[in-house]
Every structure is written in structure tokens, then in C-alpha cells.
C-alpha positions in Angstrom: 28.3 -47.4 -16.1 26.6 -48.9 -12.7 24.3 -46.5 -11.7 22.6 -48.6 -8.9 23.7 -49.9 -5.4 21.6 -52.2 -3.3 23.9 -52.7 0.0 23.7 -49.4 1.7 23.8 -49.0 5.6 22.3 -45.6 7.2 21.7 -44.1 10.6 19.2 -47.0 11.5 22.1 -49.4 12.0 25.8 -48.6 11.6 26.0 -46.2 8.7 26.6 -42.4 9.4 24.1 -40.8 6.8 20.3 -41.0 7.0 18.6 -43.0 4.2 17.0 -39.5 2.9 20.4 -38.1 2.8 22.0 -40.9 0.5 18.5 -40.8 -1.9 19.2 -36.9 -2.4 23.5 -38.2 -2.9 22.1 -40.9 -5.5 20.4 -38.5 -7.2 23.2 -36.2 -7.6 25.0 -38.7 -8.7 22.9 -39.5 -11.3 22.0 -43.0 -10.1 18.9 -44.7 -11.1 18.4 -47.2 -8.3 19.0 -47.3 -4.7 18.4 -49.9 -1.9 19.0 -49.9 1.7 20.0 -53.1 3.6 20.8 -52.1 7.3 21.9 -54.8 9.9 18.9 -57.3 11.3 18.9 -57.5 15.0 21.4 -59.6 16.6 20.4 -60.0 20.4 24.0 -61.1 21.8 25.2 -57.8 19.8 23.5 -55.0 19.4 26.4 -52.1 19.0 26.0 -52.5 15.1 22.4 -53.7 13.9 18.8 -52.3 14.2 16.6 -53.0 17.3 13.2 -54.4 16.9 11.8 -50.9 17.4 13.7 -49.0 14.7 13.5 -52.2 12.3 10.0 -50.9 12.0 10.5 -47.2 11.9 13.0 -48.2 9.0 10.6 -50.1 7.0 8.2 -46.6 7.6 11.1 -44.5 6.4 12.0 -46.5 3.2 8.6 -46.7 2.3 8.2 -42.8 2.8 11.1 -42.1 0.6 9.9 -44.6 -2.2 6.7 -42.3 -2.5 8.5 -39.2 -2.3 11.1 -39.7 -4.7 9.6 -42.0 -7.2 9.7 -39.7 -10.1 13.6 -39.2 -9.7 15.1 -42.7 -8.4 13.6 -46.3 -7.6 14.2 -46.8 -3.6 14.1 -50.5 -2.6 13.7 -51.7 1.0 16.2 -54.4 1.9 18.0 -56.1 4.9 21.3 -57.4 5.5 19.8 -60.8 7.4 22.6 -61.7 9.3 22.9 -66.0 10.0 22.2 -65.6 13.6 19.5 -63.0 13.4 16.3 -64.1 15.2 13.9 -61.6 13.7 12.4 -63.2 10.4 12.9 -60.9 7.6 9.4 -60.2 6.3 8.1 -57.5 4.1 11.5 -56.9 2.1 12.2 -56.6 -1.5 15.4 -58.4 -1.2 17.5 -60.1 1.6 21.5 -60.2 1.7 22.3 -63.2 3.7 25.7 -62.7 5.8 27.9 -64.4 8.2 29.3 -61.9 10.5 29.9 -64.6 13.4 30.9 -67.8 14.1 29.7 -69.5 16.9 31.9 -71.7 19.0 31.6 -73.2 22.7 28.4 -71.0 23.2 30.0 -67.8 22.0 29.5 -65.5 19.3 32.5 -64.9 17.8 32.7 -61.7 15.5 34.4 -62.2 12.2 35.2 -58.7 10.9 35.4 -56.5 14.1 39.1 -56.3 14.2 42.4 -58.6 13.4 43.2 -59.1 17.2 40.0 -60.0 18.1 39.7 -62.3 15.3 43.1 -64.0 16.3 42.1 -64.2 19.9 39.0 -66.1 19.0 40.8 -68.7 17.0 43.5 -69.5 19.6 40.7 -69.4 22.6 38.0 -71.9 20.8 39.9 -73.3 17.7 42.9 -74.2 19.3 45.0 -71.5 17.3 44.3 -73.4 14.0 42.9 -70.6 11.7 41.6 -73.4 9.2 39.4 -75.2 11.8 38.0 -71.6 12.2 37.8 -71.2 8.4 35.6 -74.6 7.8 33.4 -73.5 10.2 32.9 -70.1 8.7 32.4 -71.7 5.5 30.1 -74.4 6.6 27.8 -71.3 8.1 27.9 -69.5 4.9 26.9 -72.6 2.8 23.6 -72.6 5.1 22.9 -69.0 4.6 20.1 -69.7 2.0 18.1 -72.0 4.1 18.5 -69.8 7.2 18.2 -66.5 6.2 16.1 -66.7 2.3 19.0 -64.8 0.9 18.4 -63.7 -2.7 22.0 -62.2 -2.5 25.3 -63.5 -0.5 27.2 -60.5 1.1 30.9 -61.0 1.1 31.4 -64.4 0.7 34.8 -64.5 2.2 34.6 -61.7 4.9 36.9 -63.8 7.2 40.0 -62.5 5.0 38.8 -58.9 5.6 42.4 -58.3 7.7 44.5 -60.4 5.5 46.4 -58.1 3.3 47.7 -56.0 6.3 47.8 -59.0 8.9 47.7 -62.6 7.0 46.0 -65.2 9.2 44.9 -67.9 6.8 46.6 -69.8 4.4 44.2 -69.6 1.4 46.0 -71.8 -1.0 45.7 -75.0 2.0 43.4 -77.4 -0.1 41.6 -77.8 3.1 40.8 -74.3 2.6 40.1 -74.4 -0.9 38.1 -76.9 -0.3 36.1 -75.6 2.7 35.1 -72.5 0.4 34.2 -74.5 -2.9 31.7 -76.5 -0.4 29.7 -73.6 0.4 29.8 -72.0 -3.0 28.7 -75.4 -4.6 26.1 -75.5 -2.2 24.7 -71.9 -2.7 25.3 -72.4 -6.6 22.7 -75.0 -6.4 20.1 -72.4 -5.2 20.8 -70.1 -7.9 21.3 -67.1 -5.5 23.2 -64.2 -6.6 26.9 -63.4 -5.3 28.1 -59.9 -4.2 31.2 -58.3 -5.6 31.6 -56.0 -2.6 34.0 -53.2 -2.4 33.1 -52.0 1.1 36.3 -53.1 2.6 38.1 -50.8 -0.2 36.2 -47.8 0.9 37.1 -48.3 4.5 41.1 -49.1 3.8 41.2 -52.6 4.7 41.5 -54.2 1.3 42.8 -53.2 -2.1 40.5 -55.6 -3.9 37.1 -56.8 -3.5 35.4 -60.0 -1.9 35.4 -62.4 -3.3 39.2 -63.0 -4.0 39.7 -63.5 -7.8 40.1 -67.3 -7.2 36.7 -67.5 -5.6 35.1 -65.2 -7.9 37.0 -67.2 -10.9 35.4 -70.6 -9.7 32.0 -68.7 -9.5 32.0 -67.4 -12.8 32.9 -70.5 -14.2 30.4 -72.4 -12.7 27.6 -69.8 -13.9 27.1 -67.6 -11.0 25.3 -64.7 -11.0 26.5 -61.5 -9.8 25.9 -58.3 -8.4 28.2 -55.1 -7.6 27.8 -53.8 -3.7 29.4 -50.9 -2.3 28.5 -52.0 1.2 28.3 -48.4 2.3 28.4 -47.1 5.6 29.4 -43.8 4.5 28.4 -41.5 1.2 30.7 -44.1 -0.7 27.7 -45.3 -2.8 29.0 -47.4 -6.0 32.4 -47.4 -4.6 35.2 -48.2 -7.2 32.2 -50.4 -9.6 34.4 -49.6 -12.7 37.2 -51.3 -11.3 35.2 -54.2 -9.8 33.0 -54.5 -13.3 36.7 -54.8 -15.0 38.1 -57.5 -12.2 34.9 -59.4 -13.4 35.3 -59.0 -17.2 
């Protein structure tokens, strides 16, 4: 049984529960470890992330919970550091590096807000060619360690969030495969940990976790280390971890 989860969002960013509510839930569920990883500040899009001011408050609150519940559960202070964040991630127990935007024409194009927005971005900035967008996305993912100092790679193929219901990328195209393999190889050389992320399943977008089975197989064959992540924004700690563990095995 997997009884720890380190990718969790709270009301400090775009989550729906306070950190203390989630600590109490984790204790009730019999979890032994809980790690918070609210979204780092991105100045061009402040609708989902922590502000500089409440980043300090977040650190203080998680520190308080560490002490208060130390005899019941191990509490960790993490951050989900976006590639384009401009506040260095200092003072954290771990860093999840993620790409939520592709930059083109001076604009930051969201990867995972909605399928229509993604299609519009590809039409407006990539000549309507999803493969060009995918190449730029994976190029950026490949640089996550250098840019963010990531210990963990968050949702490696996030660009496929909507693909089950609104297919956009031909993931069998050799150029697509080459793009993600280049990113994977660069990260594998850094011995970083890869998430198996069930968050999009919990929110009803997908029926399988990130990364896809072919990517997961490639990573595993090449010696990658993994962590199961719920990417919780509500009360979905350790969501579908049993199924994700079976997939990995």
C-alpha cells in the first residue's frame, strides 16, 4: 500500500482545502508522509499560483504543521516550480519541476487550461501544426533540471491532458516520439525522479496517468526512478495509486 503523497495543492494556490485540513485527512487515511507542493509564482498568470507574499505565509504554515503533527505524520514543504517562474525555489524539502506554458511570439501559451485554448494557441502561433507545439513543449521539459533545480519531473506529457476526449497530437508520429525521447534522455542523465501522476484521472480528464504507457516503458527500461503523485487539488490524496502501481509493475 502506498501511503504517502508529495504532489498536493492547497488554498495557498489553486487547491480547495487548507494544508491543515489535508494533514488531518491524511492522518485519518493512515498516511505516513504528506508533502505540499503549491504552484510557484508566475507574474504573467497569477490566477492559479501563489503570490510572493503568500509564498512566505505558505512556508510558515507548513513549518507550523510539521511541528504540530510530528508525532502523527511526516510533513514536507515542497514547491511545484514552473519553468517560467521568476522566484528562485529556496528553502524547500524538494522541488517538482513542471512546464505549464509554451512561450511563443512573446506570449505564454497555457498547455493545460482547456482544449479550445490549446487548439487556438497552436493555430495562432504554430501554423496550426500540433507537432511544432509538441517539439517546443518537450524541448522545454528537457531543460527543467537546469532551469528549476527539479528533484521530481511533474506530469512529463501534460500536453496530452485533453487527448482522450479531444485528440490533437499524433503520439505515434516519429517526430513526436523523437521529441519526447530527447527530453527523457536529457532528464535521465540527471537521475531525476519522474512522476506517475494520477491528477487528471481524479479530475475526469483522463482514464490513465501521466506519462503514457509508451513513455513510461521507455523510462523504466532506461533506469528511471518513479514516484506516485496524486496532484491533488481537493481531497483526493493518493488517488488511484493502487492502479498506478500495477501499471508500473
